N, C-alpha and C positions, 0 to 999 in steps of 0.2 A: 614590707608593705606599710603604708602609711593610711590611716584611717582618718576621715573627717568627722568630728564629733559635732559639727554644727557652730562651734564657737571659733574663736580666733585661734588659728594654728600657726606655729612657726614652720616656715617652709623647710622641709627636710627631704632630701632625696635618698635614693637607695641605688647602690651599686651591686650588680650581681656578684662581683668579685670581692667588695670591701664592705658590704652590708649598708646599714644607715649612715648618712653623712650630712653635715651641715652644708649650707651654701658656700661657705668660705672654704671648707675642705674640698669640695668639689672644683672650685676654680683653682686651689693649689695643685689638685690632682692634674687638671688640664695643663696648667703652666708646666709641671713636671714632665708630662708626656711630650709636650711641644719641645722642650729642652733636649730630650733624647733624640729627636729627629728633627732639628731645626730648619733643614733644607726641604722638607715636605710641604706640599700644599695643604692647607687645612680649610675646613668649612665648619662653622658652627650651625647646628640645626635644632630648632625646638618644635615639637608637634604634639598634639593631643588626639586621642581616639576615646571612644566611649562604647559601652556595651550595656543594654538595657534588658532586664527580665522583669517579671511580674513582682519581683521582691526588692528590686532597686537598680540603680545605675552606678556602674563602675567606670570612672574616668582616669585615664593614665596620661600624664604629660612626660614627654622624654626630651632630655637634652643629649644630643649626639655630638661628640667631636669626630668628624669624618676626616681621616687622613686620606685624601683623594688618591685612589689607586692602591691604597695600602690598608684599607680596613678602617674600622671605627671602634670607639668605646662609648658607652652610654651610661646614663643615670636616669632614674624615673621616679615620679611621685604618683601614687595611687590614691584616689579619693572614692568614697562611696556615699551615695545619698539616696533618697527616695526615688523611686522609679520615675524617669523623665521619658514620656512616651512622644511627646511633641518633638519632631525632628528639628524643626527651626530653633527651638529653645536649647536643644542638645548641642547643636552646631555653634550657637552663639556662646554656650558655657564652655565649650571645647576652646573656641578662640579666646575668651576671657581668661582661661586658665593658662594658655600658652603665653599671653601677654603679661599676666600676673607674675609667672616665673620668670620672664625676661627682666621685669622690674626688679624683682627680688634679687637676681643675679647681678644686675647691673650695679646695684648698691655695695656689692662686695668684690668688683673687679672684672665683670664680663664686658664693661664698657672699654676697658684697656684692650681686652682680646679683640673686640669687634673693630677696633681701629686698625687692626692688622689683617684680620681674616673676616670674610662676609658671614652675616648672620641671615639665616633664612627661617621663616616661620612656615611649617608644613601643615595645611589645612586638609581635613578629611572630607573634602568635597571634589566634584569632578563633572565632566561634561555629560556623563552618563548617570542615569538613576535620579532619584528624587532630589538631590543635593545641587542639581545644576541650576535651579532657580535661585540659589543663594551665592552663587560665585561672584556676582557684581558687589553685593553688600558685604560679603566677608573679605574679598580681596580689597575692596575699597577701604575697609576698616583698618586692615593690617598695613597697608601702604600709607595711609593717612597719618599713622603714628611712626612712619620712617623705616619700616622693615620691608624686606623683599618676602614675597609670598609664593609658595609653590602649591599647586593643586594635583590631584590625581591625574595621570599616572606617575608624576614626579614627586609626590609627597610622602616618600618613604618613611620620614620621621613619625608621622601620624599613622599611615595606612600599613606600615610594617613593624616598625620598632615598638610604638605605643601599643599597637594592636595586640601584639604577643601578650601583654600582661593584663588585658582587660577582662579575661574570664577567671 
């Protein structure tokens, strides 16, 4: 678990298998996994989800290497902050955290991996519920910086993987 203390934090991810890892180590893990099955089709996914209580908001950003048809491995970062009850602000923060993780990982080799496999940003928004009014804004933001975006029900990176670790 990674806690945000409000200051500058070095981006560190957590693997359920390997524990805390630097961005560089995560990229090395991904390269090693791909070398084990180079013939497989891969997809890189980044998504963020959040959960708010009266005591605070927990945000989890997940990086998933999806071996299409053969499972996946994932890494995540968990941040806690004061409670964010405004849905629009929370969804914008989730999107910002996903894009920030991409930027940090691009600096240590994700760009090389993305030249071979697609990168998708999974947003925790969808056609049903309160977030439907944010679809155009959020998808426009993500596509304007050059990434493919998926929304519910296709945004498993946010709505399933990251969601598991928000409580």
